[in-house]
FILUMZA-322343 format. One line per field, with one value per residue (C-alpha): y, x, z; residue number from 1. Coordinates in Angstrom, 2 decimals. Layout:
N
py <- c(Y,...)
px <- c(X,...)
pz <- c(Z,...)
num <- c(NUM,...)
% end
This chain:
730
py <- c(-45.60,-43.73,-44.53,-42.49,-41.40,-39.57,-35.77,-33.46,-29.88,-26.77,-24.70,-21.68,-23.17,-21.18,-18.94,-18.23,-16.89,-14.84,-13.72,-12.90,-11.00,-8.87,-7.88,-7.60,-5.12,-3.04,-2.30,-4.28,-6.14,-9.79,-12.44,-16.15,-17.24,-20.82,-24.20,-27.24,-30.83,-33.85,-38.28,-37.93,-40.84,-42.69,-42.19,-40.53,-36.98,-34.88,-31.12,-29.59,-26.13,-25.79,-27.33,-25.39,-28.03,-30.91,-34.39,-35.25,-32.14,-33.98,-29.92,-26.58,-24.41,-20.66,-20.35,-20.35,-18.47,-16.79,-15.04,-14.58,-17.34,-16.49,-18.23,-16.57,-13.97,-15.27,-17.95,-17.53,-20.55,-21.00,-23.32,-24.85,-26.64,-29.57,-30.36,-33.60,-33.68,-33.64,-36.85,-39.74,-38.98,-39.67,-35.98,-36.70,-33.54,-29.60,-26.16,-22.24,-20.28,-16.70,-14.27,-15.13,-19.04,-19.43,-22.24,-20.68,-22.60,-26.78,-29.00,-32.98,-34.01,-37.74,-39.59,-39.22,-40.67,-38.05,-40.19,-39.06,-39.12,-41.76,-44.62,-44.74,-41.98,-38.18,-35.49,-31.84,-31.82,-28.83,-28.71,-26.31,-25.35,-23.60,-21.77,-19.87,-17.10,-14.24,-11.49,-11.00,-7.71,-7.56,-11.22,-10.01,-11.49,-11.41,-13.28,-13.35,-13.56,-15.19,-18.77,-19.03,-21.30,-20.83,-23.66,-24.63,-23.37,-19.87,-19.59,-20.58,-18.03,-14.86,-15.97,-15.63,-12.78,-11.04,-11.54,-10.98,-9.28,-5.38,-4.69,-2.63,-3.43,-4.35,-1.72,1.49,4.16,7.93,8.34,4.94,4.33,1.86,-0.07,-0.80,-3.81,-2.67,-3.53,-1.55,-0.20,2.59,3.75,7.01,9.14,12.23,15.07,18.14,20.22,19.81,15.80,15.48,17.91,20.30,23.98,25.90,25.80,27.92,26.12,26.20,29.23,31.27,31.24,31.96,35.25,36.18,35.67,37.93,40.75,40.58,44.32,42.57,40.68,44.33,42.52,45.68,43.83,40.23,37.95,34.67,32.67,29.66,28.94,29.98,29.95,27.30,27.82,29.47,30.20,32.97,35.84,36.15,32.93,33.67,34.26,33.51,34.75,37.95,39.30,41.69,41.98,44.54,43.34,45.85,47.84,46.20,42.00,39.79,37.39,34.42,35.90,38.12,41.92,43.66,45.08,49.00,48.55,46.87,43.41,42.62,39.64,39.76,37.21,34.02,33.63,30.39,28.74,27.72,30.50,33.15,32.19,34.27,37.60,36.24,37.94,39.59,42.44,44.06,46.79,47.16,49.52,48.18,50.42,53.32,51.96,50.55,47.05,45.54,41.65,40.01,36.43,34.64,31.96,28.46,26.71,25.72,26.79,27.08,30.19,30.41,31.89,35.48,37.40,40.89,43.27,46.19,49.08,52.86,52.88,49.94,49.13,50.77,49.31,50.70,48.48,45.15,43.17,40.54,41.59,39.83,39.00,42.18,44.68,47.78,48.88,52.47,53.96,54.72,51.13,48.56,44.87,44.72,41.10,38.43,37.39,33.91,33.42,29.89,29.74,26.30,25.21,24.91,26.85,29.08,32.53,34.06,37.60,39.97,43.27,44.66,47.72,47.66,44.36,41.12,39.89,36.91,35.16,31.55,28.25,24.77,21.80,23.69,26.01,30.24,31.61,35.15,35.22,37.50,37.29,39.23,41.15,38.09,36.08,33.37,33.67,34.38,33.65,35.99,34.80,31.63,29.49,25.99,25.96,22.35,22.48,26.47,26.76,30.10,30.53,34.22,33.45,29.86,30.27,28.39,31.17,30.98,32.17,31.90,29.72,26.77,27.33,25.84,25.61,27.16,25.71,23.58,22.89,23.16,21.05,23.96,23.47,26.87,27.78,28.70,32.78,33.89,36.24,38.08,38.08,42.13,44.95,44.47,41.06,40.70,37.18,35.58,34.57,30.78,30.83,32.56,35.71,36.92,36.35,39.56,41.31,40.13,37.81,35.63,35.11,33.36,34.32,36.42,38.29,36.21,32.86,31.75,28.21,25.75,23.52,20.34,17.14,15.98,18.46,21.77,23.15,26.46,28.06,30.43,33.04,34.32,36.58,34.11,30.85,29.41,27.11,24.07,23.30,20.67,21.00,18.22,15.17,16.16,19.64,21.44,24.75,24.55,25.48,23.46,20.86,20.63,19.03,20.98,18.88,21.14,24.12,26.54,28.73,32.59,33.64,30.97,29.01,26.10,23.28,20.98,17.84,16.37,13.07,9.36,8.22,5.73,2.21,1.87,4.75,4.18,6.07,8.18,5.91,3.11,3.68,1.28,0.82,-0.38,-2.64,-3.65,-1.91,-0.01,1.81,2.72,-0.14,-2.91,-3.07,-4.47,-5.62,-4.49,-6.59,-4.24,-4.68,-5.09,-7.52,-11.63,-12.42,-14.39,-17.48,-18.05,-21.87,-22.83,-19.37,-21.07,-18.84,-19.40,-17.55,-15.14,-12.79,-10.86,-8.00,-5.04,-2.13,-3.54,-3.80,-7.18,-8.78,-10.48,-8.97,-5.75,-6.18,-4.61,-4.68,-5.97,-4.97,-8.25,-8.40,-11.65,-11.62,-14.84,-13.89,-15.72,-12.94,-11.49,-14.84,-15.29,-18.98,-19.72,-20.62,-18.66,-21.08,-22.33,-25.75,-27.21,-29.72,-31.79,-32.81,-36.75,-36.76,-35.47,-32.83,-30.85,-27.25,-25.16,-22.47,-20.84,-22.44,-21.20,-21.62,-19.68,-22.05,-23.20,-26.37,-28.51,-31.17,-32.11,-33.55,-36.13,-36.18,-37.23,-35.38,-33.54,-30.97,-31.42,-28.50,-27.37,-26.98,-24.57,-22.42,-20.29,-22.64,-26.34,-26.40,-25.99,-29.10,-27.87,-29.64,-28.94,-29.88,-31.69,-35.18,-34.97,-33.76,-34.14,-33.52,-32.73,-32.88,-30.33,-32.33,-35.90,-34.87,-37.36,-36.57,-38.07,-37.56,-39.11,-38.92,-40.73,-41.56,-40.74,-43.70,-46.34,-48.55,-52.86,-52.84,-50.79,-48.87,-45.20,-42.88,-41.42,-38.27,-36.94,-33.17,-32.47,-35.17,-36.68,-36.99,-40.20,-43.52,-43.32,-46.01,-46.57,-48.14,-48.93,-48.30,-47.68,-48.61,-46.62,-47.96,-45.87,-46.19,-42.86,-41.13,-38.06,-40.30,-43.47,-45.54,-47.15,-50.84,-52.83,-54.86,-58.17,-58.56,-56.38,-56.27,-54.59,-55.14,-52.59,-53.32,-50.93,-51.58,-49.65,-46.79,-43.57,-40.29,-38.18,-40.75,-44.35,-47.28,-48.31,-51.07,-52.54,-55.55,-56.52,-59.79,-59.77,-60.49,-57.20,-54.58,-51.96,-48.95,-46.82,-47.36,-44.97,-46.35,-44.14,-44.39,-43.09,-42.33,-42.07,-41.47,-40.49)
px <- c(-30.35,-30.11,-32.20,-34.21,-36.80,-34.48,-34.80,-32.07,-32.10,-30.59,-32.01,-30.73,-30.22,-32.25,-29.24,-28.97,-31.88,-32.33,-29.00,-30.06,-33.36,-31.05,-28.78,-31.84,-33.54,-30.35,-28.93,-25.98,-23.35,-23.66,-20.63,-20.76,-16.44,-16.31,-17.82,-17.37,-17.96,-18.42,-19.23,-22.12,-20.50,-21.97,-25.87,-27.78,-28.24,-31.57,-30.20,-32.04,-32.70,-31.77,-28.04,-24.93,-22.58,-22.21,-22.61,-19.13,-16.92,-14.05,-12.85,-13.94,-12.33,-12.88,-15.19,-13.97,-17.19,-20.31,-23.03,-26.35,-27.76,-28.17,-31.27,-33.26,-32.39,-33.38,-31.35,-27.62,-25.02,-21.57,-18.67,-15.82,-12.97,-11.15,-7.72,-6.68,-4.35,-6.97,-8.99,-9.93,-13.39,-16.91,-19.07,-22.87,-23.49,-22.53,-22.63,-21.88,-20.06,-19.97,-17.33,-18.09,-17.14,-21.06,-22.72,-25.58,-26.78,-26.45,-27.20,-27.38,-26.16,-25.89,-23.03,-19.18,-16.46,-13.11,-10.04,-6.12,-3.76,-2.05,-5.10,-3.99,-7.09,-7.71,-8.84,-9.56,-13.36,-16.03,-18.98,-21.76,-24.80,-27.62,-29.47,-32.90,-33.18,-35.51,-33.02,-29.51,-29.13,-27.27,-25.31,-21.32,-20.85,-17.14,-14.34,-10.44,-8.77,-6.19,-7.94,-9.85,-9.83,-10.98,-13.64,-14.13,-17.74,-17.03,-14.41,-16.62,-19.32,-16.97,-15.93,-19.33,-19.58,-16.91,-16.28,-20.43,-20.80,-21.27,-23.16,-20.64,-20.40,-16.75,-14.91,-13.01,-13.82,-12.33,-13.80,-15.22,-16.35,-14.54,-15.44,-13.47,-12.71,-11.45,-14.23,-15.87,-19.20,-19.95,-18.10,-18.21,-16.61,-17.64,-17.01,-17.39,-14.99,-17.82,-18.21,-14.54,-15.13,-12.72,-13.11,-9.67,-10.18,-12.23,-15.11,-13.59,-16.34,-15.49,-11.28,-12.81,-14.23,-11.70,-9.02,-11.61,-11.19,-7.51,-6.44,-7.74,-3.92,-2.30,-2.17,-1.12,-1.85,-3.34,-2.93,-3.96,-0.92,-2.30,-0.54,2.87,3.10,5.24,4.43,1.50,0.71,1.54,2.39,6.01,6.22,4.74,7.03,6.58,8.00,8.06,6.12,6.17,4.25,3.80,3.48,1.78,3.03,2.70,2.46,4.55,6.86,7.38,10.40,9.42,9.25,6.67,6.81,7.56,8.31,7.37,9.07,9.91,9.91,12.66,11.90,13.77,16.29,16.25,18.56,20.52,23.28,20.92,18.89,21.27,19.57,16.07,15.81,13.04,13.59,11.76,12.54,11.04,11.76,12.30,13.39,13.83,16.41,15.93,17.00,16.82,16.48,17.00,15.96,17.07,16.21,18.49,16.86,14.13,11.00,13.20,14.18,17.02,16.33,15.82,19.39,19.64,21.70,23.90,24.21,25.61,21.98,22.43,26.07,29.63,32.57,34.62,32.69,33.34,36.53,38.58,41.03,44.96,47.15,48.84,46.33,45.46,42.45,41.38,39.08,35.79,36.18,34.18,32.56,28.92,28.77,30.89,34.56,35.79,39.34,40.97,44.66,44.15,45.77,44.98,47.58,48.51,47.72,45.21,44.63,48.22,48.53,51.68,53.52,56.13,55.00,53.72,50.78,49.39,46.26,44.67,43.74,45.34,44.52,40.92,42.89,42.62,45.85,46.66,50.95,53.14,57.60,59.19,62.67,64.33,63.07,60.64,56.49,54.80,51.07,49.50,46.00,44.49,41.31,40.36,37.20,36.04,36.52,36.37,39.43,41.43,45.03,47.14,50.65,50.19,48.18,45.04,42.45,40.17,36.78,33.41,32.48,35.30,35.01,39.36,40.52,42.99,46.53,45.25,49.01,47.91,49.70,51.89,53.52,52.49,49.94,46.07,45.29,41.77,39.88,37.75,33.91,33.95,36.54,35.95,37.25,41.20,43.51,46.26,49.34,50.27,52.22,51.15,48.91,45.28,41.80,40.06,36.87,35.25,36.98,35.83,31.98,30.52,26.83,26.18,28.98,27.53,29.58,32.88,33.57,36.50,35.67,37.88,37.53,33.69,32.55,32.68,32.43,30.43,31.34,28.61,27.60,23.85,24.14,23.07,24.76,27.90,27.50,29.35,27.19,28.08,27.10,25.83,28.31,30.33,29.15,32.04,31.19,27.36,24.82,24.49,22.51,20.40,22.85,24.11,27.37,28.11,25.92,27.38,25.14,27.07,25.39,26.27,28.60,26.62,27.53,25.48,26.49,23.90,24.30,25.21,28.64,30.86,30.31,33.32,33.24,33.28,31.16,33.39,31.29,29.36,25.54,22.65,19.30,16.80,19.23,21.42,24.83,25.97,29.08,28.39,30.32,28.02,23.67,22.13,18.53,16.24,13.50,9.99,8.89,4.95,5.67,7.05,10.49,11.36,13.12,13.43,14.00,11.87,9.87,6.31,3.37,0.70,-3.20,-1.53,-4.33,-4.30,-6.48,-6.65,-9.21,-10.59,-14.08,-15.68,-16.55,-13.31,-14.92,-14.51,-10.68,-8.09,-4.28,-2.31,-4.49,-4.83,-3.05,-1.13,0.24,1.33,3.43,5.44,7.94,7.57,8.85,6.37,7.24,6.68,3.37,1.93,1.44,1.84,2.41,-0.01,2.06,0.67,4.58,5.07,1.66,1.13,1.74,0.50,0.50,-2.17,-2.22,-2.78,-0.36,1.39,-2.06,-4.04,-6.13,-6.47,-4.95,-4.03,-1.51,2.39,4.53,2.01,-0.49,2.61,3.89,1.11,-1.27,-5.56,-7.93,-10.06,-13.90,-16.30,-18.97,-17.74,-15.57,-18.02,-20.48,-23.43,-26.88,-29.85,-33.14,-36.43,-39.11,-42.48,-44.25,-41.88,-38.46,-34.77,-32.00,-27.92,-25.00,-22.80,-19.49,-20.38,-22.23,-25.19,-28.81,-31.49,-34.91,-38.44,-41.81,-45.20,-46.95,-49.44,-52.58,-52.47,-54.98,-55.44,-51.99,-49.80,-46.37,-45.39,-41.73,-41.36,-39.61,-37.08,-37.34,-34.00,-31.06,-28.70,-26.11,-25.52,-27.78,-29.09,-30.35,-34.30,-36.17,-39.80,-41.37,-45.32,-48.20,-51.56,-54.12,-57.92,-61.25,-60.82,-57.29,-58.35,-57.48,-56.69,-54.81,-51.75,-51.92,-50.95,-48.62,-49.98,-51.03,-50.44,-53.87,-50.84,-47.56,-45.19,-42.04,-38.85,-38.54,-35.35,-33.48,-31.90,-30.07,-33.54,-36.08,-36.83,-39.94,-42.16,-44.21,-47.93,-50.60,-53.67,-52.90,-55.24,-58.86,-60.27,-61.50,-58.52,-59.87,-56.45,-52.88,-50.07,-46.02,-43.72,-40.08,-36.76,-33.84,-30.26,-26.67,-23.52)
pz <- c(-1.43,-4.87,-8.08,-10.71,-8.59,-6.38,-6.45,-5.35,-4.82,-3.15,-0.39,1.73,5.30,7.81,8.90,4.84,4.71,7.61,6.88,2.50,3.97,6.42,3.53,1.51,4.32,5.00,1.71,2.36,0.61,1.56,0.53,-0.04,-0.71,-0.17,-0.95,1.23,-0.42,1.73,1.27,3.83,5.80,2.93,3.52,1.16,2.55,2.47,2.75,5.85,6.28,10.24,9.26,10.34,8.70,6.16,7.60,6.46,4.63,2.64,1.49,1.72,-1.04,-2.60,-5.26,-8.51,-9.97,-8.70,-10.91,-11.73,-14.24,-17.57,-17.77,-14.68,-12.96,-9.27,-9.51,-8.85,-10.02,-6.95,-8.53,-7.30,-9.25,-7.39,-8.85,-10.07,-7.33,-4.43,-4.44,-2.87,-1.52,-2.44,-3.01,-1.85,-0.59,-1.25,0.95,0.69,3.18,3.37,4.41,8.78,7.79,7.99,6.37,4.29,1.82,1.40,-1.72,-2.25,-5.51,-7.18,-6.01,-7.73,-6.38,-7.08,-7.20,-6.35,-8.83,-6.83,-8.31,-11.15,-12.21,-12.09,-13.32,-12.33,-11.25,-12.11,-9.23,-9.17,-7.81,-8.59,-5.72,-5.98,-3.54,-3.59,-4.63,-5.76,-5.63,-2.09,-3.01,-4.35,-6.90,-6.83,-5.88,-5.71,-8.46,-7.52,-6.89,-10.31,-13.01,-16.60,-17.28,-20.91,-20.97,-19.30,-22.20,-24.57,-23.45,-22.98,-26.64,-28.02,-25.60,-27.23,-30.72,-31.58,-34.69,-34.04,-37.49,-38.85,-42.43,-43.73,-45.47,-45.11,-43.04,-41.99,-38.56,-36.63,-32.92,-30.97,-27.36,-25.01,-26.18,-29.14,-31.52,-33.55,-33.27,-35.79,-39.05,-41.44,-44.32,-43.72,-46.27,-44.19,-41.67,-39.24,-39.87,-38.80,-35.95,-36.68,-35.91,-36.93,-40.78,-42.78,-45.92,-49.34,-49.53,-46.86,-48.55,-52.39,-50.44,-48.42,-51.64,-53.59,-50.77,-51.41,-49.38,-46.55,-47.07,-48.08,-51.47,-53.98,-56.98,-58.13,-61.07,-61.85,-60.78,-61.59,-64.12,-63.10,-59.09,-57.36,-54.36,-52.12,-48.21,-45.95,-48.18,-46.94,-49.13,-52.47,-55.14,-59.37,-62.36,-63.37,-60.53,-57.84,-54.18,-52.27,-47.87,-46.09,-42.67,-39.67,-41.50,-39.18,-41.49,-38.39,-37.08,-34.86,-35.90,-38.12,-41.03,-41.92,-45.35,-48.91,-49.72,-53.08,-54.72,-58.17,-60.91,-60.56,-64.05,-66.10,-64.39,-61.43,-62.49,-62.21,-58.52,-56.14,-57.85,-56.74,-53.20,-51.10,-48.09,-45.47,-42.52,-38.94,-36.32,-32.70,-30.40,-32.36,-34.26,-38.05,-38.50,-41.95,-43.06,-46.37,-47.62,-50.68,-53.06,-52.25,-55.32,-57.37,-55.18,-51.90,-49.75,-47.35,-43.57,-43.13,-41.89,-40.82,-42.27,-41.77,-42.27,-40.44,-38.74,-36.59,-36.96,-35.94,-37.41,-34.51,-31.94,-33.85,-35.19,-33.81,-31.71,-32.14,-29.30,-27.18,-29.22,-27.16,-26.51,-26.95,-24.04,-25.50,-26.29,-24.17,-24.30,-24.34,-23.74,-21.85,-22.91,-23.45,-23.09,-24.60,-25.19,-26.23,-22.78,-19.44,-17.79,-20.49,-18.88,-21.00,-18.71,-18.54,-16.81,-17.99,-15.86,-13.38,-12.68,-15.21,-13.75,-14.89,-14.32,-15.02,-14.22,-13.41,-12.24,-10.77,-9.34,-9.99,-9.71,-9.33,-10.34,-10.91,-11.11,-8.76,-8.68,-7.80,-10.72,-8.11,-9.42,-6.14,-5.99,-4.28,-4.68,-4.79,-5.13,-5.09,-7.24,-6.65,-2.43,-2.12,-0.14,-0.95,-0.18,0.23,-0.51,0.00,3.44,3.84,4.64,7.35,6.93,7.87,5.24,5.57,9.27,9.60,13.03,14.48,14.48,11.45,9.26,5.08,3.06,2.57,6.21,6.93,9.74,8.93,8.78,10.38,8.51,10.41,9.25,11.01,11.19,15.28,15.32,16.29,15.91,18.01,17.84,17.26,20.69,23.53,23.78,25.66,25.01,25.57,24.12,21.28,20.42,23.23,22.33,19.94,19.70,22.71,24.99,28.11,26.27,24.39,23.09,22.91,19.49,19.19,17.24,17.14,19.33,20.85,24.44,26.14,29.46,29.70,32.31,32.36,35.48,37.63,36.78,35.36,32.80,31.29,27.82,25.20,21.18,19.57,17.94,14.75,15.22,17.03,15.59,16.28,18.60,21.87,22.55,25.93,28.37,31.40,33.33,35.23,36.79,39.31,41.16,41.30,44.12,46.77,44.89,44.67,42.64,40.59,38.33,36.10,34.20,35.99,38.08,36.69,37.69,39.36,41.35,45.05,47.94,50.56,52.74,52.26,53.11,53.86,51.80,53.19,55.51,52.64,52.64,49.68,48.24,44.51,43.60,42.43,42.17,45.04,45.61,47.55,48.76,49.33,52.34,51.33,48.78,49.60,48.73,45.39,45.21,49.52,50.47,52.81,53.40,54.90,55.69,58.21,58.27,56.31,55.09,51.85,50.86,48.19,47.80,44.27,43.70,44.91,41.70,39.77,36.33,37.33,38.43,36.13,35.90,38.32,41.38,43.17,46.66,44.87,41.25,39.75,36.33,33.62,34.07,31.01,29.14,26.13,26.71,30.41,32.10,34.93,37.57,40.96,42.94,45.84,47.61,50.22,50.97,51.52,49.74,46.17,44.47,40.96,39.42,38.80,36.73,33.19,30.80,27.59,25.68,27.78,29.01,32.50,33.57,36.49,36.01,36.58,39.54,40.50,38.10,35.21,32.50,31.26,31.94,31.97,30.65,33.69,32.28,33.17,31.96,30.04,27.48,27.36,25.13,26.25,26.03,23.86,23.12,22.08,24.45,23.37,22.42,19.28,20.46,20.46,23.18,22.08,24.85,24.34,25.48,23.85,20.47,21.54,19.89,20.95,19.32,20.41,19.51,18.15,14.95,13.57,14.15,12.11,11.41,9.49,8.01,6.27,6.19,6.28,6.77,9.90,9.75,12.14,13.59,11.33,9.94,12.20,9.72,10.40,10.49,14.07,15.86,16.41,19.21,19.26,22.87,23.79,21.54,21.90,21.15,20.97,19.55,17.47,17.04,19.17,22.39,23.42,26.46,26.75,25.78,29.11,27.03,27.64,24.43,21.13,19.02,16.53,15.77,14.08,13.05,11.86,7.77,6.81,8.72,7.60,8.69,8.01,9.10,9.30,7.72,10.43,9.04,10.50,11.22,13.42,15.44,17.88,17.26,18.98,17.30,17.62,15.08,15.45,16.88,17.61,18.29,20.21,19.37,20.50,18.09,19.50,17.91,17.71)
num <- c(1,2,3,4,5,6,7,8,9,10,11,12,13,14,15,16,17,18,19,20,21,22,23,24,25,26,27,28,29,30,31,32,33,34,35,36,37,38,39,40,41,42,43,44,45,46,47,48,49,50,51,52,53,54,55,56,57,58,59,60,61,62,63,64,65,66,67,68,69,70,71,72,73,74,75,76,77,78,79,80,81,82,83,84,85,86,87,88,89,90,91,92,93,94,95,96,97,98,99,100,101,102,103,104,105,106,107,108,109,110,111,112,113,114,115,116,117,118,119,120,121,122,123,124,125,126,127,128,129,130,131,132,133,134,135,136,137,138,139,140,141,142,143,144,145,146,147,148,149,150,151,152,153,154,155,156,157,158,159,160,161,162,163,164,165,166,167,168,169,170,171,172,173,174,175,176,177,178,179,180,181,182,183,184,185,186,187,188,189,190,191,192,193,194,195,196,197,198,199,200,201,202,203,204,205,206,207,208,209,210,211,212,213,214,215,216,217,218,219,220,221,222,223,224,225,226,227,228,229,230,231,232,233,234,235,236,237,238,239,240,241,242,243,244,245,246,247,248,249,250,251,252,253,254,255,256,257,258,259,260,261,262,263,264,265,266,267,268,269,270,271,272,273,274,275,276,277,278,279,280,281,282,283,284,285,286,287,288,289,290,291,292,293,294,295,296,297,298,299,300,301,302,303,304,305,306,307,308,309,310,311,312,313,314,315,316,317,318,319,320,321,322,323,324,325,326,327,328,329,330,331,332,333,334,335,336,337,338,339,340,341,342,343,344,345,346,347,348,349,350,351,352,353,354,355,356,357,358,359,360,361,362,363,364,365,366,367,368,369,370,371,372,373,374,375,376,377,378,379,380,381,382,383,384,385,386,387,388,389,390,391,392,393,394,395,396,397,398,399,400,401,402,403,404,405,406,407,408,409,410,411,412,413,414,415,416,417,418,419,420,421,422,423,424,425,426,427,428,429,430,431,432,433,434,435,436,437,438,439,440,441,442,443,444,445,446,447,448,449,450,451,452,453,454,455,456,457,458,459,460,461,462,463,464,465,466,467,468,469,470,471,472,473,474,475,476,477,478,479,480,481,482,483,484,485,486,487,488,489,490,491,492,493,494,495,496,497,498,499,500,501,502,503,504,505,506,507,508,509,510,511,512,513,514,515,516,517,518,519,520,521,522,523,524,525,526,527,528,529,530,531,532,533,534,535,536,537,538,539,540,541,542,543,544,545,546,547,548,549,550,551,552,553,554,555,556,557,558,559,560,561,562,563,564,565,566,567,568,569,570,571,572,573,574,575,576,577,578,579,580,581,582,583,584,585,586,587,588,589,590,591,592,593,594,595,596,597,598,599,600,601,602,603,604,605,606,607,608,609,610,611,612,613,614,615,616,617,618,619,620,621,622,623,624,625,626,627,628,629,630,631,632,633,634,635,636,637,638,639,640,641,642,643,644,645,646,647,648,649,650,651,652,653,654,655,656,657,658,659,660,661,662,663,664,665,666,667,668,669,670,671,672,673,674,675,676,677,678,679,680,681,682,683,684,685,686,687,688,689,690,691,692,693,694,695,696,697,698,699,700,701,702,703,704,705,706,707,708,709,710,711,712,713,714,715,716,717,718,719,720,721,722,723,724,725,726,727,728,729,730)
% end
């Protein structure tokens, strides 16, 4: 009974302690994944390190949190959240399970009822277990994030952790250091290049020193421009009022060439009307050709782009100019770059040659055409090319070449037959009708073969000097290489013909044949029974005194595959069992074999429409026991547990609590047996039962022990009394 004197605690089970010790010794992680809660069948449980399961588990679910206690590094906190829609049970016992499903820790708690919403009330309940362990080093403190719910207390802890002051005073900083959560940890306002980490700039003192050493910039004259300078930067961008500057030979002005002469900056006029006079220029030499460049001001403090100036040194007017329509060129004129022709419409001729014939070229509907006007006034197209399909035409006939691989006999849209253009001058052509194959025209890749291409396949006749083959190309590639099939092969030496592949199912043999006594003519399948095996599905076939044997090893465990002399199978049907029938004709029949759940069973027929599992030492739970004066026994089949023991020696009167070797999980039935009397605690003999000098009585029984009371009832002075007891529970 729970009262204010009750104690609640959590401990590792013996199995959990061994696993933790092994993980620490081997340095391997140990993962605790689930928590179970139970009602202990209404009893007040006491955690027992020998437990392998809760007394009565009501729910098991993944952990919501598993952390090291912030108050004690030797304590881990395991947390489970039970949703509001789960309940209908008391919570008196807790258990932790690892990834192997073993109970590794157990605890009791004050009873708490978890209601269902259908009962008119509900709540989301947080259950935590604080477990002291020797070391948390190897315990994996991570859980499946998809199962996690954030409790209010956890959120408060996280907010405190994240929003804690960083120690940086409020203010404006040009340089800060931020942590992974975006919090500013440090702030500074450096005043030097080094403070900002800038390495590609000069300090002010160094710049002033360099300006003083003006010869390094090639400037011939220096004066104080601080009162008149509008812009200061690269020497190519320095200009002022009424001043002149020179640029040293070899200086680059940022346009990819180096200067060969001086840069002149003319004074800017006081108004926009005179700004055109402000200009700067320089010369360069590229490949031995002198080039001149100029730049003009486009406004106050603004320069335009650099422009190259042409002169007799780098420009011949005879090579440049606009060409009017039909203007003739002299032999000395030539184009150094591409020519773009555009008459405005697609089918307007843009190239023309005039002589005996006027020949033109244009592009119409993606077809490039070369055409002329014949003497009869008609327009002829000797050459045209479809640019989208890459097909060429000669006087309207589609030209066959190695690129388009047009089959002979194909009729183009014009109605004319295709013309084949041979890849080499040695190839010949055949007329559309008649003609004779001769020479290399019959050759494909080598002289020993030629092909016939039609439809989706091509066929080869090949004579390699030994055999004549009929070969086939791959599907959809009639002009490609042959595949591995050889449907016909004829020996040139003896004329023997080999045919590969399968005959059609309707083909009939010229003469019927027999296979193992069964007539076969090729028109239908036949079934031939292996004489060494039993005939399947044969009615009324009986065997008496039949002997089966095999050459397999003598032990069943050593047999593999289908080596036994008799195999009963499910015929490859995953929904069928593998059974045999035992039948006492006229009396009883039943099936025996392996069911669809792979368990050995017997049943059916005379035993009714059910199957009974066959139990053996491979699938039966074994009985366990602990011997001794105080011992126990557990039945592996019925789960009956019996315990026995002897109390300590009593004298006078009093009461004591007797602990069981381990908890039953339920309240057992306790029976008192023999009473042993003795003159001292070390000896004694059984009482004769006719006259008990002491009386013992059971006062209360729990799952983990019972309370016994005693008193002297006889006049004989018996110093010590011990009581034998037996407890049993299902």
